[in-house]
C-alpha positions in Angstrom: -60.2 -53.4 -31.7 -58.0 -50.5 -30.7 -59.7 -49.2 -27.6 -58.4 -46.3 -25.6 -55.6 -47.1 -23.1 -56.6 -45.1 -20.0 -54.2 -43.1 -18.0 -53.9 -43.4 -14.2 -56.6 -41.5 -12.3 -54.9 -39.1 -9.9 -56.4 -38.4 -6.4 -56.2 -34.9 -5.1 -58.5 -34.9 -2.0 -55.6 -35.7 0.3 -53.6 -32.7 -1.1 -56.5 -30.4 -0.6 -57.1 -31.5 3.0 -53.3 -31.3 3.8 -53.2 -27.7 2.6 -56.2 -26.7 4.7 -54.7 -28.4 7.8 -51.3 -26.7 7.4 -52.7 -23.3 6.5 -56.1 -23.1 8.2 -56.4 -19.3 7.6 -54.5 -18.9 4.4 -56.6 -19.2 1.3 -55.4 -21.4 -1.6 -54.0 -19.1 -4.4 -56.4 -18.6 -7.2 -54.3 -20.4 -9.8 -53.8 -23.4 -7.5 -57.5 -23.5 -6.7 -58.4 -23.5 -10.4 -55.8 -26.2 -11.1 -57.1 -28.5 -8.3 -60.6 -28.2 -9.7 -59.5 -29.0 -13.2 -57.5 -32.0 -12.1 -60.4 -33.3 -10.2 -62.7 -32.7 -13.2 -60.3 -34.6 -15.5 -60.1 -37.5 -13.0 -63.9 -37.7 -12.8 -64.1 -37.9 -16.6 -61.4 -40.7 -16.6 -63.6 -42.6 -14.2 -66.7 -41.9 -16.3 -64.8 -43.4 -19.3 -64.0 -46.5 -17.4 -67.7 -47.0 -16.4 -69.1 -46.0 -19.8 -66.5 -47.4 -22.2 -69.2 -49.1 -24.2 -70.7 -45.7 -24.9 -67.6 -44.5 -26.7 -68.2 -43.4 -30.3 -65.4 -44.9 -32.4 -64.5 -43.4 -35.8 -61.5 -44.2 -38.0 -59.7 -42.5 -40.8 -58.8 -44.7 -43.8 -55.7 -43.8 -45.8 -56.6 -41.7 -48.8 -60.1 -40.9 -47.5 -61.2 -37.6 -46.1 -64.5 -38.6 -44.4 -64.2 -40.7 -41.2 -65.8 -44.2 -41.0 -68.1 -44.9 -38.0 -67.2 -48.3 -36.5 -70.3 -50.3 -35.5 -70.6 -53.9 -34.3 -66.8 -54.1 -34.3 -66.6 -54.1 -38.1 -63.1 -52.7 -38.7 -61.6 -51.9 -42.1 -58.4 -53.5 -43.2 -56.4 -50.2 -43.2 -56.5 -47.5 -40.5 -54.6 -44.3 -40.3 -56.2 -42.9 -37.1 -58.8 -44.0 -34.6 -61.0 -41.4 -32.8 -62.7 -42.1 -29.5 -65.5 -39.7 -28.5 -67.6 -39.7 -25.3 -70.6 -37.7 -24.4 -71.4 -36.8 -20.8 -74.8 -37.3 -19.0 -76.0 -34.0 -20.6 -75.4 -35.3 -24.1 -72.5 -32.9 -24.7 -69.1 -34.2 -25.9 -66.7 -34.1 -22.9 -63.8 -36.1 -24.4 -62.1 -36.8 -27.7 -59.0 -39.0 -28.2 -57.0 -39.2 -31.4 -54.9 -42.4 -31.8 -52.5 -42.9 -34.7 -52.4 -46.4 -36.0 -49.1 -48.3 -35.4 -48.7 -51.0 -38.1 -45.6 -52.4 -36.5 -47.2 -52.5 -33.0 -44.0 -51.4 -31.3 -45.4 -47.9 -30.3 -48.7 -46.4 -29.2 -49.7 -42.8 -29.0 -52.9 -41.1 -27.7 -53.8 -37.4 -27.9 -56.7 -36.6 -25.5 -58.8 -33.5 -25.2 -61.1 -32.8 -22.3 -63.9 -30.3 -22.7 -66.0 -28.4 -20.1 -69.7 -27.7 -20.3 -69.1 -24.7 -22.6 -67.0 -26.8 -25.0 -63.7 -25.2 -23.9 -60.6 -27.4 -23.6 -59.5 -27.5 -20.0 -57.0 -30.4 -20.2 -54.9 -32.1 -22.8 -53.0 -35.4 -22.3 -50.4 -36.9 -24.7 -49.2 -40.4 -23.9 -46.7 -42.4 -26.0 -45.5 -45.9 -25.2 -42.5 -47.6 -26.8 -40.3 -50.6 -26.0 -37.3 -49.6 -23.9 -34.2 -51.5 -22.7 -33.4 -51.6 -19.0 -36.9 -50.5 -18.0 -39.3 -52.4 -15.9 -41.7 -54.3 -18.1 -39.7 -53.4 -21.2 -42.0 -50.4 -21.9 -41.3 -46.7 -21.4 -44.0 -44.0 -21.5 -43.7 -40.3 -22.2 -46.7 -38.5 -20.7 -47.6 -34.9 -21.1 -50.3 -33.0 -19.2 -51.5 -29.5 -19.9 -54.3 -27.7 -18.0 -55.9 -24.5 -19.2 -58.0 -21.8 -17.7 -61.2 -20.3 -19.2 -59.1 -18.2 -21.6 -57.0 -21.1 -22.8 -53.9 -20.0 -20.8 -51.7 -22.9 -19.9 -51.6 -22.9 -16.1 -49.9 -26.2 -15.6 -47.5 -28.2 -17.8 -46.1 -31.6 -16.8 -43.9 -33.9 -19.0 -42.7 -37.1 -17.4 -41.3 -40.6 -18.2 -42.7 -43.7 -16.6 -42.3 -47.4 -16.8 -45.0 -49.9 -17.9 -46.8 -49.5 -14.5 -46.8 -45.7 -14.6 -44.0 -45.5 -12.0 -41.8 -42.4 -12.5 -38.3 -43.0 -13.9 -35.5 -40.5 -14.4 -34.0 -41.0 -17.8 -33.0 -38.8 -20.7 -35.9 -38.8 -23.2 -33.4 -38.5 -26.1 -32.1 -42.0 -25.2 -35.3 -43.5 -26.7 -36.8 -43.6 -30.1 -40.0 -41.6 -29.4 -41.9 -40.5 -32.5 -41.8 -36.8 -33.4 -45.3 -36.7 -34.9 -46.9 -33.3 -35.2 -50.1 -32.8 -33.3 -52.5 -30.0 -32.5 -54.0 -28.8 -29.2 -57.4 -27.3 -29.9 -58.8 -24.6 -27.6 -62.4 -25.8 -27.9 -64.6 -28.6 -29.0 -65.7 -26.9 -32.3 -62.1 -26.4 -33.4 -61.3 -30.0 -32.5 -64.2 -31.4 -34.5 -63.2 -29.3 -37.5 -59.5 -30.1 -37.1 -60.2 -33.9 -36.9 -62.9 -33.7 -39.6 -65.4 -35.3 -37.2 -69.0 -35.0 -38.3 -71.6 -36.6 -36.0 -75.3 -36.9 -36.7 -77.4 -34.4 -34.7 
């Protein structure tokens, strides 16, 4: 069963407290304040996924088929093109969707993850690709991209890094490695994401 490989959950409380101690009378710039809140929100969702992994709705796209297949009781088809992991929050609204292309060879893994707020707007997007790499700890190198968006879908933070198997930062030239150049979409809200992925859930 191809279950979502979770990213590291970042902790920002120390950063916030340090800023307040160093600048007791200086307010945090608006953009920085929004970004901190969004990062904390994403981290909370990542923790929620860990605790409620069994509540993930899992759908798959079969080659040559348009409609997605709902996976129940671990009954997986023989051929898979994409896996979709969907999670609803305590209110019953969808807060997270991951699209995972299927790797037949098993020598690479990619996840495209959308995070949605209470209004269904995308506030974070995370792309993570893992491949085998020479001269890298653990023999695996990851390319990780983070985007954070304000309420108008303006990208207010973009990070693109390489890490080893244990998510430790490494300084290498990305072009040295055979990362896939797959096209992907970043949807600005839940409705567009559902349409783009052709996800139809029972109401």
